[in-house]
N, C-alpha and C positions, 0 to 999 in steps of 0.2 A: 256188435260194437255200437255204442252210442257215439256218433261223430261229434267233433268239436263244432262243426258247422255243416249244415246239410243243404247245399245248393241244389241237389237233385230233387229234394222234396219241394223246394220253391219252384223249380222248373216244371214239375209235374202239375202244379196248379195253374201256371200261366203259359206253359210252353206253346200251346196253339196260337195264342195271341202274339207271342214273340216271333214265332216262325212266319206268321202272316206279315208282321211289320217289317221284318228283315227282308223277306221276299219282295216286298214293295220297293225297298231301297235298291235291291239288286236289279229289279226290272227298270227302275227309274234312271239308273246310271249316276245318281247323285251320291258319290262315294265319300266326298270330303266336304264337311259342313253341309249345306243344302237344307231342304225343307224339314227333314226329320230333326235335324239339330236345332234349327230355328224354333220349331214347335216345342221341343224340349226346353230350350232356354226360356221361352215365355212361361211355360208351365212351372218350371223350377223357380223362377223369380217370384211368381205368384205364391207358390207353396212356402217360400221363405219370407214373403212379405217384403221383397226388395224391388227396387225400380228396374234393376238390370241383373241378368245372369249372362256370363260369357263362358261358353263351353270351350274347353281346351283338351289337350291330349292326355293329361294325368293330373293328379293332385300336386305333384312336384312342380309341374308347369304352372299350375295356378298360383302357388306360392312365389315362384320365381317372377312371373309376370306381374303379380300384385306389387312386389317390391319395386320393380322397374317402373310401373305406372306411377308410383309415388316418388319417382326420381331418387331412389336410394341407390347408392353406388360406392365406388372407392372413397375411402376416408370416412364413411359413415359407419355408425354402430347400430345394431339391432339387438335389443334385449329379448332373450328367449330362454328356453329350458333344455336340459339334456335328457330329461325323462320323456322321450318321444322317439318316433322312428327317425332315422338319420336324415330323411328328406327335409325336415324342418330347418335343420342347421345347414344342410347342403344348399338349400335355396338362397340363404343369406350369402353364402360364399359365391354362388353363381352370379349374384348381383354385384359382386366385387366388394361387398361390405364385410364388416367384422362382427361375428356373433359374440355377444356378451351373455354368459350363462348365469342364471340365478336358480336358487333351489325351489323346490315345490313345497306346498303346504302339507303337513303330515296327515291331515284329515281328508281333504278333497283330492290330494295327489295332483293338483294343478298348480300353476305358477303362484308363488306366495307374494301377494302384493306388498307385504311389509318389507320385502327385500329389494323391491324394484327401484324405489326413489334413490337409494344410495348408489345404485349402479348407473344412474343417468349422468352423462357428461355432456360437454358442449357438442360432441360428435354424435350423440344419440338422435336417431331419426325416427325410430319406431319401437313399439313394444309388440312382441309376437307371442301371445300365449297359445297353448295347445289345449284343446278340449279333450283331455286324455280319457280313453276308454268310452267316450260318449258323454262325459260330464262337462258341463260348461265351466270354464274358469270364472273367477270373480270379476266380471267385466265392469260392474259398477265401480269397484275400487280402482281397477286398472284404467278404466276410461277417465276417471277423475284425475289420476296422475298424468295421463297423456294430455288431457286438456290443460292442466296446470303448467305443463312444460312445453306446450305447443308442438307435440310430436304425434305421429300417427299410431293408431291401434289396428293391428292386422290380426284377424282371427284364423288360426289353423283349426278349422272345423271339419277336418278330413274324416273324423270318426263320429260326428255329432249332427247328422242330418235330422232336422226337425226338433232338436233339443230347444227348450223354450224357458225363458225366465222373464217374469214381469210382462208377459204378453208379447215379447219380442223373440224371434227365432235366432238361433246360432247363425253367425255369419253376417248379421245385419246390425249389430250393436256397435262394432268398430267401424272404421273408415271403409274397410274392405274385408270380405270373408272368403276363405279358400276351402274347397271341398274336393275329396277324392271319390271316384266311382270304381276303384279297384274291385274286382269281382266279389271279394269277401266283405265289403263294406255294407252297411245297413241298406244303402241304395247302391247296388253294384252293377257295372256294365258286364259285357261278355268279352272283356279285354280291358285295356286301360282307358281312363277318362277322368276328367276333372272339370271344375267350374269355379269361376270367380263371381261373387255377388256383391253388389254395392248400390247405394242410392245416389252416388256421385256420377253425374254424366261424364265428367272429364276422365275419371278413372276407368269407366266402362269403355269409353272411346279409345283410350290408350291401350287397354288390354286387348281389344278387338284388333287394333292395328298391330300390336306386337306379336300376337299369335300367328299372324298371316304375313310374315316377311316384312313387317313395317309398312304395309301398303295402305294407302287411301285411294281406292280405285285401282284398277288393274294396271300394273307396271308403273305405279306412281309410289315409289318407296321413300317415305318421309322420315322413317326411323330405322335404326339398325334392329330389325326384327328377327323372328324365328319361325320355324315350321312346327307349330305346336297346336294345330287345329284338331278338333274332334272329328272322327269319321262318321259318316252317315249311319252305318250299322249300329254303332254305339248309341247315337242319338235316338234311333228307333227302339232299341232295347230299353233304354232308360225311360223313354216316353211311355212304354207299356207298363213298366214297373212303378213309376212315380205314383199313380193313383192308388196303389196298394200300400204305399210307404207308411201312412198314418196307422193303418191297422197292424202292419208288421211291427211298428214302433210300440204300440200299446201291448202287443203280445210279448215283446221283449221285456217291457217293464213289468208285466205280470209274472213272467218267469223269474225275474230278479226279485220281485216281492216274495215269491214262494221260497226262493233260495234264502233270502234274508230272514224269513220266519223260521225255516227248518234248520238253518245252520247256526243260528244264534246260540251263544252259550257253550260252544264247542272248543273255545280257545283260539279260534281263528280271528284274524282281523278282516272284517267284511267291509265292502264299500259303505261309506257313510250314508245314512238315510237320504233318499233322493225324491224329488218331485219330477216335474216335467223337464227339469234341466239335465237329466241323465237319461240317455236313450240306449245305454248298455250295448255298445258295439262289442264289448267283452264284459264278462263278469269275473273280475279278478279278486281272489282272496290272498291274504298275506299270512305266511307261516314260516317259522324258523327252519322247518324240515320240508322244504318244497320238493326236493327230489324224492324223499320218502313218500309223500302224498302222491306225487305224480306216478311213481312206480306202482303204488297200491291201486290207484284208479285204473291204470293201464291194465293191470292183471285182472281187474274186475270188468274189463271190456268198455272202459270209458276214456275217450280221447280228451286230452287237455292241450293247452297252449301256454307259452310264456311270452309276455309282452312287457318290457323288453329287457333281456337278461344282462345286456351290457350297455350302460348309458353312452350317449354319443361321445362325451369327452374321454371315455375309456377305450374307444375304438381306435385301432392303429392309425387309420387315415386322419383322425381328428384329435390325436393326442396333443397337438400344439395348443389346444384349448384348455388343457388340464394344467393348472399352475402348481399342482402338487400340494396345495394348502388345505385340501379336504373341505372345500367350501360348499359342497353339495351332499351333505350327509344323508338327508332324507331321500334324495334321488338314488343314492347308492344302496341305501337300505331297501328301498322299494324294488330295485332291480334284482336284488339277491333273494327276495322273499315271495314275490307274487306268482300265483299260478292261476291261469284262466280256465274256468269250468265251461262245459258245453253251453252255448248260447245261440239260439236261432228261433225265429218266430214259430216254427212248426213243431217245437218240442212238445211231446205228449205228456200227460200227467204221469204216465208210467215211467217215461224217461227221466223226468224230474225226480220222481220218487227214488228211482234207482241211484241216481247221482247223490241225492241227499243221504240215503241210507249208507252208501259206500263211504262218503266223507265222514259220517258219524261213526261208522265202524272203525275207520282208520284212527280217528281221534280217541276213541275208547281204548284201542290197542296201544297207541302212543302214550296215553295217560297211565295205563297199567305198567308199561315198561319203565316209565319215568319214576313210578312209585317204587 
C-alpha cells in the first residue's frame, strides 16, 4: 500500500537525533517551555525571516492568541474563508468576534481578493486568509486592501511552512502569521504544537503573555490569559526537524512537479502552476467523480485523503454562518470535487509512477464508459 503520508519513513531518517533531543528534555526536567522551546523559537523565527516566533500548544491556539493580541473581540468582524479546517473560523469565535465568510478564487483555491472589499464594514478588524494546501493567498492584493482600510492582516499559514513569494516567507507578510505543527504538517511535532510569527514587538509580547496565563513575571497576571504553552518535548522534536525542512519542501515540490507533468491532459483539474509560493502540504486534484477515483486508487493499493469535504458553513455547529444565499459557490464546488493524492518528501520514483499510472488508467476507463 502506498500511504497518503509516511511519517515512519521520516522517523527512520532522523529518529536517532530525535530520541537524543527528547531524552535530554526528560533528563533536564524542563517539560513546559524551557530551553528546547526557546531554541526552536529563535531558529523558526530565523527560518521565516521574522523578528519573533512565539511557540504555543497548537495551530488553533496560534490563531486564537493572534486575534487577541490584536485586541479583536466582541463586536468585531474578521473576514475569512469557509474552505479551511474548522479551526480558522473557530478561533474567530473563541476571540468573541464574528466571522464573515467570502468565497475563494477558482484558480488558486485561496481567498478571492475581489470579494473582500465589499465584505468590509465599520466593524471589520482583520482579514484572515488561509494558505490552503500550502499555497500562499494573494497577500499583495489583500495587504493593499488591509492598509487602505486600516485593518490587520492575519495569515493562517498552518499548511505553508517556508512558502515564499517575492523573497518573503509565509507568515511574515501580514501583521502576524500562525502556524500549526500537527504531526502530519510539513513541519510536524510528535503531538500538538503551533507558533505565532511577527515583526511587531507589541504583538509578540502580548502573545507570550497570553499563552502563559497572562503573566508578566511569575504570579503577576496582567491579562486574562490561557494555558497554551508549548511543551519541551515538542520544542526538542521541532528543533531536530527544522534543519531538514527546506530539503523536505523541495522534495514535495519535486513530487508535485512530476504529478503535474504526468497527470496533465487527463481531464482532471490540477493545482495551478506554482513556484516557491506552494509547498504542497497536500496535492489535491479536482474531479466530478471523486468517489469513483478514490475507490479505484484504494483498490490499486494507493491511499488518498479529502481536504475538506464539508465547508465550515455547512457544518452543523457553524450553520448559523450560512445565510442560504449560495454566496460561496467555488468553496462548495471544491469541497465536493477534490481528492488529495499521496504526498510526502520520501516518495520514491516507483511510488510516484504507480500513482500516476493508476490515475491515468482510471481516467481512460472513465472516458471509455462516458463514450
